[in-house]
Structure formats: structure tokens, C-alpha cells
N, C-alpha and C positions, 0 to 999 in steps of 0.2 A: 314749224312742226316739229324738227329736230330739236328744238330747245326744248319744247315741251316734253316729248319724251325722254329726253336726258334728264330734266327736270324731274319726271315722274320716278326714273329709274334712281335717282339720287335719294330720292323720299323714300323709295323700297328699299335701298340698301340700309338706309338709317333705320328702318323696321328691322331687318335681321340683325342688325349690331344690337339694337335694342333687346330684342328677343333671347339673343345670346347670353346679355347681360341678366338678363330675367331668369333664363334657363341655371345659369351659374350660382345663383342666388337658392337654387333648390337644394336643400341638404339630403344628399343621397347616401351618408354613411362617409364618404370619404371628404378629409379635408382639402380645403381650397382658401385661399385668401379672398376669393370673390365671396365666399359666403358673409362676409361683413362688408361687403361693399355697401354702402347705404346706411350706414350706424354712424350717426353723429356724435361726437363728445363733446360735452360742455366742460371747455378748459379755461380758466380765466375769464368766464362769463362769455365767451365766443363757443359759438357752435362749429365744431372743425370734423371733417371726417377722420376717421381711426385711422387712417393710413398716413394722416399728417400729422399724428401726434405719437405715433410708434412704428417699427419695423415689425409686420408680421410675419412668420416663418411657417413651414411645414416639416418638422424634423421626422413624422413617420406619417404614415397614409391615413391615420385616424387622431392625429394630434395637429392642433395648431397652438403656436407661441407668439405673445404679444409683447414685444420689448419695447418700453415707453422711452421716449428721449428724455424725458424727465419724471424722475421718481413720482413726483406730487400726480402724474396723471393716472397713477395706477386704480385708484379708487373711481374717479369719472368714467375710466375706461369699461372696468367692471360692472358700474351702473350702466351704463348704456348697453353694453351685450346683454345682461339680465332683463332690461326693460324692452328689448326688440323681441319680435314675435318668432324667433328660432328656436328657443327652448334650449339654449345652452348654458351650462354653469361653469363659469370661469373660476380657476382657483390662481393664488398669486403666492410666490414666495418674497415677496416685495422688492423683488427685480424685475422678474418676469411672470407674465399671465399665460397660463395653459389652459387650455381647452380641449377635453376629449370629446370627439364628436362619434354618439352612440350609433350605433346600426339601428335603424328604423325596422319596427315590427313590420312583418307581412300586411298588416292591416295598414301598416304606416306608409310603407311602400306602394300600396293599392292607392292612397289618397294623394301621395306625392304623384305619381304616374297622371292621375287625373288632373291635378293641379298643372302639370306639363301640357296635358292634352289641350286644357282649357287656355294657356297662354299659348300655344299654336293656333288654336283656333281663333284668338282675338287677332292674333299677327296677321292669318290669313286672311279676315274680314278688312282689315287695314290695308290689305295689299290689294283687295278688290275694291274697296273704294278708289282708293288712286287709280286704279284701272279705269272704273268708270268715268274718274273726273277729267283723266287724257281722254277718254274716246268722247266724252261731252266737248272738251277743247277741240279736238278735230273736228267735229262736226260744226260748232262755232266758227272754226278758220274757214270751213268750206263756203258757209254762208258769207260771212264776211270777205274773205280773199279769194273767193271763187276757185277754191282747188277742186282738182278733177276727181271724178268718183275713182280712178285709178289709185290717186295719190290718197285718197283718204283710207281706201282699202288696204293700201300698201302701208299705212301710217296704223290702222286698227292689228292689221297682222303682226305688226312690230311690238304695240301694247301688249298684244295677248302673248306673244314671244317672250316677251322679257316678265310679263307676270307670272307665265307658267315656271318660268325657270327661278323666280323669286320664292315662289311656292314651293318648288322640290327642294330648296336651300333650307326653308323653314322644315318641310317634313323630316330632313335628312336631321336637322338640329332634334328635332323631337325624339324620333327613333333612337339617336345615340344616347339622348338624356334616359329614354324610358330603359334601354340595355343597362346603364348606368345604375339606375334605383333598383333594377329588379335583380341586379348580381348580388350575391351572398358572400 
């Protein structure tokens, strides 16, 4: 039973990390290299993550600079950024690509907040599904291995405690992102 609970907890922690990564990609008017995570660049007929063909820096809170390792990568990097769903407009001087992160409008902020809530809710649903699977596993162990009612009850209690803890982490992440988005 302990292995089952540990496995559930590990999956939940992965879910929290995934949620953090998803939230980091939401553009809240502040520059962060995580905005470009998930963008792949076609470079010499290979698809590569942007951070493997260039250095990404944040010289100012509203600017990103991308310095490619090879100047031939500038055009493919710009193309990859422009075709992404981020709505960013990269500018280059032949050596460095600069991206200004525009402040979202009030309506845009509301949409970003809704998107943040949706990501959080999806994560919580995933957590509840993992909890359900763990409880079903404990009940199967009760029948198969002859666990006592006390052991089953203690296992259910531990599963619920871990689930509550993980959902609270998700709620804190969502709340922090909402504050960041609504900050003018």
C-alpha cells in the first residue's frame, strides 16, 4: 500500500511541475525565458528547442534578448517565434534578436486570468483522478491481500491528505499567477 501511495504522490508532483511550466508560458507583460519554452526552431533540417540554438536573457523586465550561437539561426528563430501562438514581434540587428513584451490590455488580462484558472482546474481534475485510482487500488488490495478495515481507512486518509496538499499547491500557483497578470 505504501508503494501505491508513493507512486500516486510522485505522479501528483509531476502534475504540479507540469502546471508550473504551463503557467510560466502565460505572458503576463513581464519577460521571462520560460515564455519561449516549447518553441522549436527548424535549424539545418532538425527541429530543436530554441534554448539549444541560442542564449535567452532578460536585460529589462519587459524585454527578452536571444543571442544565437550561429548567426545563420537568426531567421529560423524569428520565424519560429512569429508562427507561435504568443503574438510576439521579434526584431533583430543581425547579431541579437530583441523582443518587447507588450503589456496586456484589461480585456487581455481577464482572458489570461481565465486561461490560468482553466489550467488550474484541469490540474485539479487530474489530481482527483489520481486520488480515485489510488483509492481503487487500496480497495483492490483489501480484497486481494486481505487488508484490515483500519489499514484501508488509514490508506484512504493518507491519500486524501496528500491530494489536499497537492491541490493547495496548485491553488497557490494559480493565485500567484493571477496576481502577476492583474498587476499593472
